[in-house]
Biopython code that builds the backbone (N, CA, C, O; Angstrom):
import numpy as np
from Bio.PDB.StructureBuilder import StructureBuilder

atoms = [
    (1, "MET", "N", (-30.978, 30.203, -4.987)),
    (1, "MET", "CA", (-29.855, 29.984, -5.794)),
    (1, "MET", "C", (-29.288, 31.368, -6.222)),
    (1, "MET", "O", (-30.060, 32.247, -6.604)),
    (2, "ALA", "N", (-27.988, 31.560, -6.163)),
    (2, "ALA", "CA", (-27.391, 32.767, -6.594)),
    (2, "ALA", "C", (-27.386, 32.879, -8.120)),
    (2, "ALA", "O", (-27.105, 31.913, -8.830)),
    (3, "LEU", "N", (-27.697, 34.057, -8.594)),
    (3, "LEU", "CA", (-27.686, 34.232, -10.062)),
    (3, "LEU", "C", (-26.314, 34.712, -10.523)),
    (3, "LEU", "O", (-25.645, 35.496, -9.850)),
    (4, "ARG", "N", (-25.924, 34.221, -11.675)),
    (4, "ARG", "CA", (-24.646, 34.624, -12.237)),
    (4, "ARG", "C", (-24.765, 35.861, -13.139)),
    (4, "ARG", "O", (-23.773, 36.413, -13.616)),
    (5, "ILE", "N", (-26.046, 36.275, -13.353)),
    (5, "ILE", "CA", (-26.287, 37.430, -14.225)),
    (5, "ILE", "C", (-26.544, 38.629, -13.302)),
    (5, "ILE", "O", (-27.327, 38.544, -12.355)),
    (6, "LYS", "N", (-25.877, 39.732, -13.596)),
    (6, "LYS", "CA", (-25.979, 40.957, -12.840)),
    (6, "LYS", "C", (-26.597, 42.044, -13.665)),
    (6, "LYS", "O", (-26.712, 41.935, -14.886)),
    (7, "ARG", "N", (-27.005, 43.120, -12.973)),
    (7, "ARG", "CA", (-27.557, 44.314, -13.695)),
    (7, "ARG", "C", (-26.459, 44.906, -14.489)),
    (7, "ARG", "O", (-25.330, 45.036, -14.014)),
    (8, "GLY", "N", (-26.789, 45.290, -15.764)),
    (8, "GLY", "CA", (-25.800, 45.865, -16.636)),
    (8, "GLY", "C", (-25.253, 44.892, -17.602)),
    (8, "GLY", "O", (-24.672, 45.320, -18.599)),
    (9, "ASP", "N", (-25.384, 43.616, -17.401)),
    (9, "ASP", "CA", (-24.910, 42.572, -18.307)),
    (9, "ASP", "C", (-25.716, 42.636, -19.588)),
    (9, "ASP", "O", (-26.887, 43.014, -19.581)),
    (10, "VAL", "N", (-25.056, 42.252, -20.726)),
    (10, "VAL", "CA", (-25.784, 42.068, -21.980)),
    (10, "VAL", "C", (-26.066, 40.584, -22.133)),
    (10, "VAL", "O", (-25.182, 39.738, -21.996)),
    (11, "VAL", "N", (-27.385, 40.286, -22.434)),
    (11, "VAL", "CA", (-27.804, 38.904, -22.523)),
    (11, "VAL", "C", (-28.564, 38.715, -23.841)),
    (11, "VAL", "O", (-29.009, 39.666, -24.485)),
    (12, "VAL", "N", (-28.684, 37.452, -24.198)),
    (12, "VAL", "CA", (-29.462, 37.052, -25.388)),
    (12, "VAL", "C", (-30.572, 36.089, -24.874)),
    (12, "VAL", "O", (-30.335, 35.252, -24.003)),
    (13, "VAL", "N", (-31.765, 36.240, -25.437)),
    (13, "VAL", "CA", (-32.911, 35.396, -25.076)),
    (13, "VAL", "C", (-32.786, 34.037, -25.786)),
    (13, "VAL", "O", (-32.530, 33.997, -26.990)),
    (14, "ARG", "N", (-32.954, 32.987, -25.098)),
    (14, "ARG", "CA", (-32.765, 31.623, -25.655)),
    (14, "ARG", "C", (-34.090, 31.039, -26.159)),
    (14, "ARG", "O", (-34.117, 30.263, -27.114)),
    (15, "SER", "N", (-35.154, 31.414, -25.518)),
    (15, "SER", "CA", (-36.444, 30.765, -25.925)),
    (15, "SER", "C", (-37.637, 31.719, -25.734)),
    (15, "SER", "O", (-37.509, 32.745, -25.065)),
    (16, "GLY", "N", (-38.772, 31.385, -26.312)),
    (16, "GLY", "CA", (-39.933, 32.220, -26.141)),
    (16, "GLY", "C", (-40.143, 33.108, -27.390)),
    (16, "GLY", "O", (-39.484, 32.969, -28.420)),
    (17, "ALA", "N", (-41.127, 34.041, -27.214)),
    (17, "ALA", "CA", (-41.516, 34.889, -28.318)),
    (17, "ALA", "C", (-40.355, 35.864, -28.735)),
    (17, "ALA", "O", (-40.252, 36.287, -29.887)),
    (18, "ASP", "N", (-39.558, 36.166, -27.803)),
    (18, "ASP", "CA", (-38.455, 37.144, -28.124)),
    (18, "ASP", "C", (-37.095, 36.428, -28.356)),
    (18, "ASP", "O", (-36.044, 37.042, -28.178)),
    (19, "LYS", "N", (-37.115, 35.175, -28.741)),
    (19, "LYS", "CA", (-35.894, 34.358, -28.941)),
    (19, "LYS", "C", (-34.934, 35.065, -29.941)),
    (19, "LYS", "O", (-35.339, 35.510, -31.014)),
    (20, "GLY", "N", (-33.656, 35.144, -29.537)),
    (20, "GLY", "CA", (-32.683, 35.777, -30.403)),
    (20, "GLY", "C", (-32.423, 37.252, -30.122)),
    (20, "GLY", "O", (-31.435, 37.818, -30.591)),
    (21, "LYS", "N", (-33.295, 37.855, -29.373)),
    (21, "LYS", "CA", (-33.117, 39.320, -29.087)),
    (21, "LYS", "C", (-32.061, 39.502, -28.014)),
    (21, "LYS", "O", (-31.960, 38.677, -27.106)),
    (22, "THR", "N", (-31.263, 40.578, -28.096)),
    (22, "THR", "CA", (-30.291, 40.902, -27.086)),
    (22, "THR", "C", (-30.604, 42.209, -26.389)),
    (22, "THR", "O", (-31.233, 43.084, -26.984)),
    (23, "GLY", "N", (-30.205, 42.358, -25.207)),
    (23, "GLY", "CA", (-30.459, 43.566, -24.463)),
    (23, "GLY", "C", (-29.720, 43.616, -23.150)),
    (23, "GLY", "O", (-29.155, 42.618, -22.704)),
    (24, "LYS", "N", (-29.725, 44.758, -22.542)),
    (24, "LYS", "CA", (-29.082, 44.993, -21.267)),
    (24, "LYS", "C", (-29.986, 44.649, -20.107)),
    (24, "LYS", "O", (-31.175, 44.959, -20.175)),
    (25, "VAL", "N", (-29.507, 44.037, -19.062)),
    (25, "VAL", "CA", (-30.305, 43.733, -17.930)),
    (25, "VAL", "C", (-30.532, 45.004, -17.101)),
    (25, "VAL", "O", (-29.602, 45.673, -16.652)),
    (26, "ILE", "N", (-31.809, 45.288, -16.929)),
    (26, "ILE", "CA", (-32.183, 46.544, -16.147)),
    (26, "ILE", "C", (-32.292, 46.218, -14.663)),
    (26, "ILE", "O", (-31.810, 46.966, -13.813)),
    (27, "ARG", "N", (-32.937, 45.087, -14.365)),
    (27, "ARG", "CA", (-33.270, 44.769, -12.980)),
    (27, "ARG", "C", (-33.248, 43.285, -12.776)),
    (27, "ARG", "O", (-33.638, 42.520, -13.659)),
    (28, "VAL", "N", (-32.771, 42.849, -11.557)),
    (28, "VAL", "CA", (-32.637, 41.451, -11.235)),
    (28, "VAL", "C", (-33.397, 41.205, -9.925)),
    (28, "VAL", "O", (-33.173, 41.899, -8.933)),
    (29, "GLU", "N", (-34.291, 40.222, -9.929)),
    (29, "GLU", "CA", (-35.004, 39.840, -8.735)),
    (29, "GLU", "C", (-34.488, 38.473, -8.340)),
    (29, "GLU", "O", (-34.889, 37.483, -8.952)),
    (30, "VAL", "N", (-33.616, 38.369, -7.345)),
    (30, "VAL", "CA", (-32.907, 37.195, -7.037)),
    (30, "VAL", "C", (-33.805, 36.122, -6.436)),
    (30, "VAL", "O", (-33.625, 34.946, -6.752)),
    (31, "ALA", "N", (-34.783, 36.482, -5.566)),
    (31, "ALA", "CA", (-35.641, 35.544, -4.939)),
    (31, "ALA", "C", (-36.515, 34.741, -5.917)),
    (31, "ALA", "O", (-36.749, 33.550, -5.715)),
    (32, "SER", "N", (-36.977, 35.386, -6.944)),
    (32, "SER", "CA", (-37.853, 34.726, -7.936)),
    (32, "SER", "C", (-37.061, 34.365, -9.207)),
    (32, "SER", "O", (-37.629, 33.803, -10.143)),
    (33, "GLU", "N", (-35.785, 34.674, -9.247)),
    (33, "GLU", "CA", (-34.913, 34.323, -10.381)),
    (33, "GLU", "C", (-35.464, 34.969, -11.693)),
    (33, "GLU", "O", (-35.506, 34.316, -12.736)),
    (34, "ARG", "N", (-35.872, 36.226, -11.620)),
    (34, "ARG", "CA", (-36.453, 36.883, -12.789)),
    (34, "ARG", "C", (-35.571, 38.051, -13.093)),
    (34, "ARG", "O", (-34.942, 38.658, -12.227)),
    (35, "LEU", "N", (-35.557, 38.349, -14.435)),
    (35, "LEU", "CA", (-34.722, 39.504, -14.952)),
    (35, "LEU", "C", (-35.615, 40.373, -15.804)),
    (35, "LEU", "O", (-36.570, 39.900, -16.420)),
    (36, "TYR", "N", (-35.296, 41.626, -15.829)),
    (36, "TYR", "CA", (-35.947, 42.581, -16.717)),
    (36, "TYR", "C", (-34.878, 43.031, -17.723)),
    (36, "TYR", "O", (-33.855, 43.598, -17.337)),
    (37, "VAL", "N", (-35.124, 42.774, -19.018)),
    (37, "VAL", "CA", (-34.127, 43.054, -20.058)),
    (37, "VAL", "C", (-34.682, 44.207, -20.921)),
    (37, "VAL", "O", (-35.855, 44.204, -21.294)),
    (38, "GLU", "N", (-33.833, 45.172, -21.224)),
    (38, "GLU", "CA", (-34.176, 46.287, -22.084)),
    (38, "GLU", "C", (-34.731, 45.884, -23.427)),
    (38, "GLU", "O", (-34.052, 45.183, -24.178)),
    (39, "GLY", "N", (-35.974, 46.310, -23.772)),
    (39, "GLY", "CA", (-36.521, 46.052, -25.076)),
    (39, "GLY", "C", (-37.003, 44.605, -25.318)),
    (39, "GLY", "O", (-37.348, 44.262, -26.449)),
    (40, "VAL", "N", (-37.031, 43.771, -24.294)),
    (40, "VAL", "CA", (-37.488, 42.399, -24.405)),
    (40, "VAL", "C", (-38.693, 42.153, -23.554)),
    (40, "VAL", "O", (-38.784, 42.701, -22.456)),
    (41, "ASN", "N", (-39.659, 41.322, -24.028)),
    (41, "ASN", "CA", (-40.864, 41.001, -23.272)),
    (41, "ASN", "C", (-41.700, 42.242, -22.977)),
    (41, "ASN", "O", (-42.164, 42.424, -21.851)),
    (42, "LEU", "N", (-41.887, 43.067, -23.947)),
    (42, "LEU", "CA", (-42.662, 44.311, -23.698)),
    (42, "LEU", "C", (-44.106, 44.025, -23.461)),
    (42, "LEU", "O", (-44.736, 43.275, -24.206)),
    (43, "GLN", "N", (-44.645, 44.630, -22.410)),
    (43, "GLN", "CA", (-46.063, 44.487, -22.043)),
    (43, "GLN", "C", (-46.684, 45.827, -21.841)),
    (43, "GLN", "O", (-45.982, 46.809, -21.601)),
    (44, "TYR", "N", (-48.004, 45.895, -21.933)),
    (44, "TYR", "CA", (-48.749, 47.132, -21.714)),
    (44, "TYR", "C", (-49.110, 47.298, -20.269)),
    (44, "TYR", "O", (-49.576, 46.341, -19.651)),
    (45, "LYS", "N", (-48.924, 48.445, -19.704)),
    (45, "LYS", "CA", (-49.302, 48.797, -18.361)),
    (45, "LYS", "C", (-50.322, 49.907, -18.551)),
    (45, "LYS", "O", (-50.037, 50.938, -19.161)),
    (46, "HIS", "N", (-51.517, 49.678, -18.018)),
    (46, "HIS", "CA", (-52.544, 50.695, -18.138)),
    (46, "HIS", "C", (-52.453, 51.673, -16.937)),
    (46, "HIS", "O", (-52.634, 51.274, -15.787)),
    (47, "MET", "N", (-52.172, 52.943, -17.230)),
    (47, "MET", "CA", (-51.941, 53.934, -16.260)),
    (47, "MET", "C", (-53.169, 54.787, -16.033)),
    (47, "MET", "O", (-53.804, 55.253, -16.979)),
    (48, "LYS", "N", (-53.495, 54.987, -14.768)),
    (48, "LYS", "CA", (-54.613, 55.842, -14.387)),
    (48, "LYS", "C", (-54.201, 57.286, -14.473)),
    (48, "LYS", "O", (-53.020, 57.595, -14.315)),
    (49, "ARG", "N", (-55.078, 58.131, -14.705)),
    (49, "ARG", "CA", (-54.816, 59.591, -14.724)),
    (49, "ARG", "C", (-54.458, 60.068, -13.310)),
    (49, "ARG", "O", (-55.163, 59.797, -12.337)),
    (50, "THR", "N", (-53.343, 60.783, -13.242)),
    (50, "THR", "CA", (-52.877, 61.383, -11.982)),
    (50, "THR", "C", (-52.397, 62.788, -12.257)),
    (50, "THR", "O", (-52.343, 63.223, -13.408)),
    (51, "GLN", "N", (-52.056, 63.484, -11.217)),
    (51, "GLN", "CA", (-51.518, 64.832, -11.412)),
    (51, "GLN", "C", (-50.163, 64.807, -12.132)),
    (51, "GLN", "O", (-49.851, 65.675, -12.948)),
    (52, "GLN", "N", (-49.363, 63.769, -11.794)),
    (52, "GLN", "CA", (-48.087, 63.606, -12.447)),
    (52, "GLN", "C", (-48.261, 63.171, -13.915)),
    (52, "GLN", "O", (-47.462, 63.559, -14.767)),
    (53, "ASN", "N", (-49.278, 62.384, -14.210)),
    (53, "ASN", "CA", (-49.529, 61.813, -15.523)),
    (53, "ASN", "C", (-51.005, 62.154, -15.885)),
    (53, "ASN", "O", (-51.868, 61.279, -15.808)),
    (54, "PRO", "N", (-51.290, 63.391, -16.269)),
    (54, "PRO", "CA", (-52.674, 63.797, -16.462)),
    (54, "PRO", "C", (-53.361, 63.088, -17.677)),
    (54, "PRO", "O", (-54.587, 63.013, -17.748)),
    (55, "LYS", "N", (-52.567, 62.594, -18.585)),
    (55, "LYS", "CA", (-53.178, 61.920, -19.741)),
    (55, "LYS", "C", (-53.567, 60.436, -19.497)),
    (55, "LYS", "O", (-54.524, 59.905, -20.061)),
    (56, "GLY", "N", (-52.751, 59.809, -18.610)),
    (56, "GLY", "CA", (-53.073, 58.390, -18.430)),
    (56, "GLY", "C", (-52.716, 57.586, -19.652)),
    (56, "GLY", "O", (-51.863, 58.016, -20.429)),
    (57, "GLY", "N", (-53.342, 56.409, -19.866)),
    (57, "GLY", "CA", (-53.153, 55.655, -21.135)),
    (57, "GLY", "C", (-52.338, 54.423, -20.869)),
    (57, "GLY", "O", (-52.104, 54.002, -19.736)),
    (58, "ARG", "N", (-51.910, 53.858, -22.013)),
    (58, "ARG", "CA", (-51.172, 52.611, -22.010)),
    (58, "ARG", "C", (-49.688, 52.871, -22.170)),
    (58, "ARG", "O", (-49.298, 53.650, -23.040)),
    (59, "VAL", "N", (-48.880, 52.268, -21.389)),
    (59, "VAL", "CA", (-47.423, 52.434, -21.421)),
    (59, "VAL", "C", (-46.752, 51.110, -21.651)),
    (59, "VAL", "O", (-47.067, 50.135, -20.968)),
    (60, "ARG", "N", (-45.823, 51.041, -22.604)),
    (60, "ARG", "CA", (-45.090, 49.755, -22.871)),
    (60, "ARG", "C", (-43.947, 49.626, -21.840)),
    (60, "ARG", "O", (-43.152, 50.553, -21.685)),
    (61, "ARG", "N", (-43.863, 48.511, -21.154)),
    (61, "ARG", "CA", (-42.794, 48.306, -20.158)),
    (61, "ARG", "C", (-42.219, 46.901, -20.380)),
    (61, "ARG", "O", (-42.868, 46.030, -20.961)),
    (62, "GLU", "N", (-40.985, 46.709, -19.902)),
    (62, "GLU", "CA", (-40.422, 45.400, -19.920)),
    (62, "GLU", "C", (-40.984, 44.541, -18.862)),
    (62, "GLU", "O", (-41.149, 44.984, -17.725)),
    (63, "GLY", "N", (-41.297, 43.284, -19.199)),
    (63, "GLY", "CA", (-41.853, 42.326, -18.277)),
    (63, "GLY", "C", (-40.750, 41.411, -17.798)),
    (63, "GLY", "O", (-39.662, 41.446, -18.373)),
    (64, "PRO", "N", (-40.960, 40.586, -16.772)),
    (64, "PRO", "CA", (-39.954, 39.733, -16.258)),
    (64, "PRO", "C", (-39.727, 38.496, -17.151)),
    (64, "PRO", "O", (-40.653, 38.010, -17.800)),
    (65, "LEU", "N", (-38.474, 37.998, -17.170)),
    (65, "LEU", "CA", (-38.098, 36.766, -17.812)),
    (65, "LEU", "C", (-37.426, 35.893, -16.750)),
    (65, "LEU", "O", (-36.771, 36.407, -15.843)),
    (66, "HIS", "N", (-37.587, 34.605, -16.862)),
    (66, "HIS", "CA", (-36.862, 33.691, -15.933)),
    (66, "HIS", "C", (-35.394, 33.665, -16.370)),
    (66, "HIS", "O", (-35.059, 33.753, -17.551)),
    (67, "ALA", "N", (-34.554, 33.542, -15.366)),
    (67, "ALA", "CA", (-33.072, 33.537, -15.633)),
    (67, "ALA", "C", (-32.612, 32.412, -16.538)),
    (67, "ALA", "O", (-31.585, 32.536, -17.205)),
    (68, "SER", "N", (-33.362, 31.310, -16.571)),
    (68, "SER", "CA", (-32.978, 30.192, -17.372)),
    (68, "SER", "C", (-33.217, 30.421, -18.867)),
    (68, "SER", "O", (-32.728, 29.659, -19.701)),
    (69, "LYS", "N", (-33.987, 31.497, -19.210)),
    (69, "LYS", "CA", (-34.293, 31.741, -20.601)),
    (69, "LYS", "C", (-33.256, 32.643, -21.281)),
    (69, "LYS", "O", (-33.391, 32.941, -22.468)),
    (70, "VAL", "N", (-32.213, 33.087, -20.544)),
    (70, "VAL", "CA", (-31.213, 33.998, -21.151)),
    (70, "VAL", "C", (-29.789, 33.419, -20.948)),
    (70, "VAL", "O", (-29.518, 32.619, -20.053)),
    (71, "MET", "N", (-28.912, 33.890, -21.851)),
    (71, "MET", "CA", (-27.481, 33.542, -21.723)),
    (71, "MET", "C", (-26.683, 34.852, -21.814)),
    (71, "MET", "O", (-27.136, 35.810, -22.441)),
    (72, "LEU", "N", (-25.540, 34.893, -21.213)),
    (72, "LEU", "CA", (-24.677, 36.073, -21.335)),
    (72, "LEU", "C", (-24.181, 36.157, -22.696)),
    (72, "LEU", "O", (-23.851, 35.128, -23.285)),
    (73, "TRP", "N", (-24.098, 37.340, -23.262)),
    (73, "TRP", "CA", (-23.714, 37.622, -24.648)),
    (73, "TRP", "C", (-22.203, 37.778, -24.705)),
    (73, "TRP", "O", (-21.604, 38.418, -23.841)),
    (74, "SER", "N", (-21.590, 37.190, -25.726)),
    (74, "SER", "CA", (-20.149, 37.317, -25.963)),
    (74, "SER", "C", (-19.949, 38.136, -27.208)),
    (74, "SER", "O", (-20.355, 37.735, -28.299)),
    (75, "GLU", "N", (-19.303, 39.324, -27.045)),
    (75, "GLU", "CA", (-18.985, 40.128, -28.254)),
    (75, "GLU", "C", (-17.968, 39.478, -29.164)),
    (75, "GLU", "O", (-18.031, 39.621, -30.386)),
    (76, "LYS", "N", (-17.015, 38.750, -28.556)),
    (76, "LYS", "CA", (-16.004, 38.089, -29.358)),
    (76, "LYS", "C", (-16.562, 36.991, -30.260)),
    (76, "LYS", "O", (-16.163, 36.870, -31.419)),
    (77, "LEU", "N", (-17.492, 36.187, -29.724)),
    (77, "LEU", "CA", (-18.093, 35.107, -30.497)),
    (77, "LEU", "C", (-19.290, 35.621, -31.334)),
    (77, "LEU", "O", (-19.590, 35.059, -32.387)),
    (78, "GLY", "N", (-19.943, 36.644, -30.886)),
    (78, "GLY", "CA", (-21.144, 37.162, -31.564)),
    (78, "GLY", "C", (-22.357, 36.274, -31.276)),
    (78, "GLY", "O", (-23.277, 36.190, -32.090)),
    (79, "LYS", "N", (-22.353, 35.628, -30.141)),
    (79, "LYS", "CA", (-23.545, 34.858, -29.700)),
    (79, "LYS", "C", (-23.442, 34.597, -28.170)),
    (79, "LYS", "O", (-22.474, 34.988, -27.518)),
    (80, "GLY", "N", (-24.421, 33.959, -27.663)),
    (80, "GLY", "CA", (-24.479, 33.711, -26.216)),
    (80, "GLY", "C", (-23.511, 32.550, -25.894)),
    (80, "GLY", "O", (-23.218, 31.687, -26.720)),
    (81, "GLN", "N", (-23.032, 32.595, -24.618)),
    (81, "GLN", "CA", (-22.200, 31.528, -24.167)),
    (81, "GLN", "C", (-22.376, 31.268, -22.672)),
    (81, "GLN", "O", (-22.879, 32.135, -21.957)),
    (82, "ARG", "N", (-21.978, 30.108, -22.192)),
    (82, "ARG", "CA", (-22.007, 29.800, -20.780)),
    (82, "ARG", "C", (-20.756, 30.359, -20.147)),
    (82, "ARG", "O", (-19.718, 30.521, -20.789)),
    (83, "TYR", "N", (-20.889, 30.651, -18.854)),
    (83, "TYR", "CA", (-19.834, 31.199, -18.048)),
    (83, "TYR", "C", (-19.584, 30.367, -16.804)),
    (83, "TYR", "O", (-20.522, 29.742, -16.311)),
    (84, "ARG", "N", (-18.366, 30.323, -16.268)),
    (84, "ARG", "CA", (-18.121, 29.654, -15.013)),
    (84, "ARG", "C", (-17.484, 30.614, -14.084)),
    (84, "ARG", "O", (-16.994, 31.668, -14.490)),
    (85, "ILE", "N", (-17.486, 30.254, -12.826)),
    (85, "ILE", "CA", (-16.833, 31.120, -11.772)),
    (85, "ILE", "C", (-15.415, 30.582, -11.510)),
    (85, "ILE", "O", (-15.230, 29.402, -11.213)),
    (86, "GLU", "N", (-14.425, 31.475, -11.628)),
    (86, "GLU", "CA", (-13.014, 31.113, -11.319)),
    (86, "GLU", "C", (-12.441, 32.092, -10.310)),
    (86, "GLU", "O", (-12.923, 33.215, -10.166)),
    (87, "THR", "N", (-11.415, 31.650, -9.623)),
    (87, "THR", "CA", (-10.722, 32.584, -8.742)),
    (87, "THR", "C", (-9.421, 32.969, -9.386)),
    (87, "THR", "O", (-8.566, 32.126, -9.659)),
    (88, "ARG", "N", (-9.275, 34.308, -9.635)),
    (88, "ARG", "CA", (-8.049, 34.827, -10.162)),
    (88, "ARG", "C", (-7.555, 35.967, -9.319)),
    (88, "ARG", "O", (-8.266, 36.947, -9.096)),
    (89, "ASP", "N", (-6.339, 35.838, -8.853)),
    (89, "ASP", "CA", (-5.711, 36.871, -7.998)),
    (89, "ASP", "C", (-6.562, 37.094, -6.754)),
    (89, "ASP", "O", (-6.670, 38.227, -6.283)),
    (90, "GLY", "N", (-7.150, 36.075, -6.228)),
    (90, "GLY", "CA", (-7.915, 36.138, -5.010)),
    (90, "GLY", "C", (-9.396, 36.687, -5.210)),
    (90, "GLY", "O", (-10.143, 36.835, -4.242)),
    (91, "ASN", "N", (-9.754, 36.960, -6.412)),
    (91, "ASN", "CA", (-11.089, 37.458, -6.760)),
    (91, "ASN", "C", (-11.879, 36.448, -7.529)),
    (91, "ASN", "O", (-11.345, 35.720, -8.366)),
    (92, "ARG", "N", (-13.160, 36.404, -7.241)),
    (92, "ARG", "CA", (-14.050, 35.520, -7.994)),
    (92, "ARG", "C", (-14.478, 36.274, -9.216)),
    (92, "ARG", "O", (-14.987, 37.388, -9.086)),
    (93, "VAL", "N", (-14.291, 35.701, -10.464)),
    (93, "VAL", "CA", (-14.675, 36.357, -11.651)),
    (93, "VAL", "C", (-15.422, 35.361, -12.542)),
    (93, "VAL", "O", (-15.280, 34.148, -12.387)),
    (94, "ARG", "N", (-16.211, 35.884, -13.468)),
    (94, "ARG", "CA", (-16.921, 35.051, -14.460)),
    (94, "ARG", "C", (-16.082, 34.947, -15.662)),
    (94, "ARG", "O", (-15.606, 35.965, -16.165)),
    (95, "VAL", "N", (-15.864, 33.738, -16.171)),
    (95, "VAL", "CA", (-15.049, 33.461, -17.319)),
    (95, "VAL", "C", (-15.854, 32.721, -18.352)),
    (95, "VAL", "O", (-16.569, 31.781, -18.006)),
    (96, "GLY", "N", (-15.765, 33.123, -19.656)),
    (96, "GLY", "CA", (-16.489, 32.473, -20.670)),
    (96, "GLY", "C", (-15.934, 31.013, -20.928)),
    (96, "GLY", "O", (-14.720, 30.808, -20.922)),
    (97, "VAL", "N", (-16.789, 30.076, -21.140)),
    (97, "VAL", "CA", (-16.380, 28.695, -21.304)),
    (97, "VAL", "C", (-15.660, 28.530, -22.630)),
    (97, "VAL", "O", (-14.612, 27.886, -22.674)),
    (98, "LYS", "N", (-16.182, 29.083, -23.702)),
    (98, "LYS", "CA", (-15.594, 28.922, -25.016)),
    (98, "LYS", "C", (-14.391, 29.849, -25.349)),
    (98, "LYS", "O", (-13.370, 29.405, -25.873)),
    (99, "ASP", "N", (-14.553, 31.126, -25.028)),
    (99, "ASP", "CA", (-13.504, 32.083, -25.399)),
    (99, "ASP", "C", (-12.538, 32.446, -24.249)),
    (99, "ASP", "O", (-11.492, 33.053, -24.479)),
    (100, "GLY", "N", (-12.895, 32.077, -23.043)),
    (100, "GLY", "CA", (-11.974, 32.441, -21.927)),
    (100, "GLY", "C", (-12.008, 33.907, -21.511)),
    (100, "GLY", "O", (-11.164, 34.327, -20.719)),
    (101, "ALA", "N", (-12.908, 34.665, -21.993)),
    (101, "ALA", "CA", (-12.987, 36.065, -21.674)),
    (101, "ALA", "C", (-13.505, 36.306, -20.277)),
    (101, "ALA", "O", (-14.438, 35.636, -19.835)),
    (102, "VAL", "N", (-12.912, 37.257, -19.573)),
    (102, "VAL", "CA", (-13.318, 37.580, -18.204)),
    (102, "VAL", "C", (-14.425, 38.642, -18.271)),
    (102, "VAL", "O", (-14.264, 39.691, -18.895)),
    (103, "LEU", "N", (-15.567, 38.337, -17.603)),
    (103, "LEU", "CA", (-16.621, 39.293, -17.510)),
    (103, "LEU", "C", (-16.675, 39.807, -16.165)),
    (103, "LEU", "O", (-17.026, 39.054, -15.258)),
    (104, "GLY", "N", (-16.333, 41.132, -15.912)),
    (104, "GLY", "CA", (-16.269, 41.818, -14.709)),
    (104, "GLY", "C", (-17.095, 41.226, -13.634)),
    (104, "GLY", "O", (-17.121, 41.746, -12.519)),
]
sb = StructureBuilder()
sb.init_structure("model")
sb.init_model(0)
sb.init_chain("A")
sb.init_seg("    ")
for serial, (resi, resn, name, xyz) in enumerate(atoms, 1):
    if name == "N":
        sb.init_residue(resn, " ", resi, " ")
    sb.init_atom(name, np.array(xyz, "f"), 0.0, 1.0, " ", f" {name:<3s}", serial, name[0])
structure = sb.get_structure()
């Protein structure tokens, strides 16, 4: 299934431990329908000592979220909203259902 959420979009988390948090999408994995959102679902990664990282230790990183757990954020409304795909001037664009705003 094609995802409507792209890298760089601002999204809000709908459910789970991080419900209500907003952040920018860092990475999208289309095959597994997973997203990595800045500052959301932080997990520890235990790093081994290497020449590049001589100290090693624990590093906080963003973990994956399923695409169904997030909504695109609307600045105009101040909350998440659904979007639909429309054709305008021969181009397919995402348009907000409630406010009609075009999202690149």
